[in-house]
N, C-alpha and C positions, 0 to 999 in steps of 0.2 A: 441448379445443382444436378450433376449427372448421377444417374442411377447405376451406371455400368462403368467399369474401368475401360479406357480407350487404349488400344494397342496400336502404335505406329506401324505402318507397313508401306512398302513400295511395290507390293505384289500387283501385277497388271489386272485390270478389271474391265469387263465389257458392260456397257449400259445400253439397254434397249428401251425405247420410249415410243409408244403408239406404233409398235410393230417394226420399228426400224432401228438399226444400230446407230447410236449417236456419235460414237467415236471409236476408233480402233482402241484396243485395250490401253488404258492409261493407268498409272499407279493409284492405289488407294491412298488417301491421306492417313486414315486410321480406321480401326474396326473394333467393335465390341459386341457383346451378346445382344444388345438392343438395336444396333444398326451400324452405319458406317458413314464416313465422309469421303467424298470422291471429287474428281475433277471432270468437267465436261465442257465442250465448246459451245453449248447452247443453254440459254436460260430455261429453267424448269419451274413451272408454276407450283407454288406451295399446295400441298394436298394431292398433287398428281401422282400417278402410279408409274413405277419404273421396274424393269426386270434386270436383275444383276446376275452376272456370271463371272466366276473366278476360274478360268480354264486351267490354271497350273496346279490347283489343289485337286487331289484324288480322293474320293470321286469328285468330279467337277461340281463346284458349289453353284447352285442356282437358287435365287430367292426373289420374291416380290417385295418391293419396298415402297413406302410412301415418302414423298419429299416433304421434309419438315422446314428446311430453309435453303435458300439459294442466294449466293452473294458474288458479285462481279469481283474478280481479282486479276489484275493485269490483262492477259489475253485469253482468260478462261473464266469459268464459274466454279466456285467451291460449293458443293451441295451436301447437305446433311439429310440422310434418309433413314427411316425406321423400318426394320423388318416387320412384315405383317402376317405371313402365312407359314413360316418355317417353324418346325418343332424346336423346343428348347434344347433337347439333347443334340440334335443335328447342329444347331447354331453353336453350342458350346464346343463340339468337336471341331467344327470348322475354324473357330477362333483359336482353339488350342493348336491346331495344325499350322495356322499362319504364324503363331507365336514361335513354334518350334523352328519354322523356316527362318524367321528373323533372327533367332538365337544362332542358328547354324551359320547364317550370313556373317554375323558379328564374330563368331568363333573362328571362321575361316580367315577373316581379315586380321584378327589378332594373332593367330597361331601360324598362318601360312603367308600372310602379307598379300593375299589375293583379295581384290575388291570385286564382289559379285553384285550384279543387278538383282532385283527381287525375282525376276524370271529365272535367271541362272541359278540362284540359290534354291529356288523352289524345285527346279528340275533335278539338281544334284541331290537335294534332300529326299525327294520322292524316290529317285533311283536307289539311294542307299538305305532309307529308313521306312518308307511308306508301308512296305510289306509287314513290318513289325508294329505299325501303329494300329492299336486296337480301339 
């Protein structure tokens, strides 16, 4: 049973493992206050540590996470990771901002008929609303 609500997201994420970038930013599968699910090209051992970066969120979100599970899926691996060092307030604000971006992306699609990628939606939302995001 999950302790946190998962929010779907296709916001790009960079994953660092043992000091190297595993893959160019790929989209998150989902994110919550407790952690996230992501895709990578490499199998990650359970309990190993990874560094996460979400470059399109302002300020840039960086966190350390512990791999909880890793499963092969088609040509990649789906990974579940738990945040380990980030304060609760910062995590909550980051998740809140990602949710606003997802809402903006859906709103643009419904009202304007434009289909934005996660990166495009994040950049537009940041340019329009980030200065007012307290």
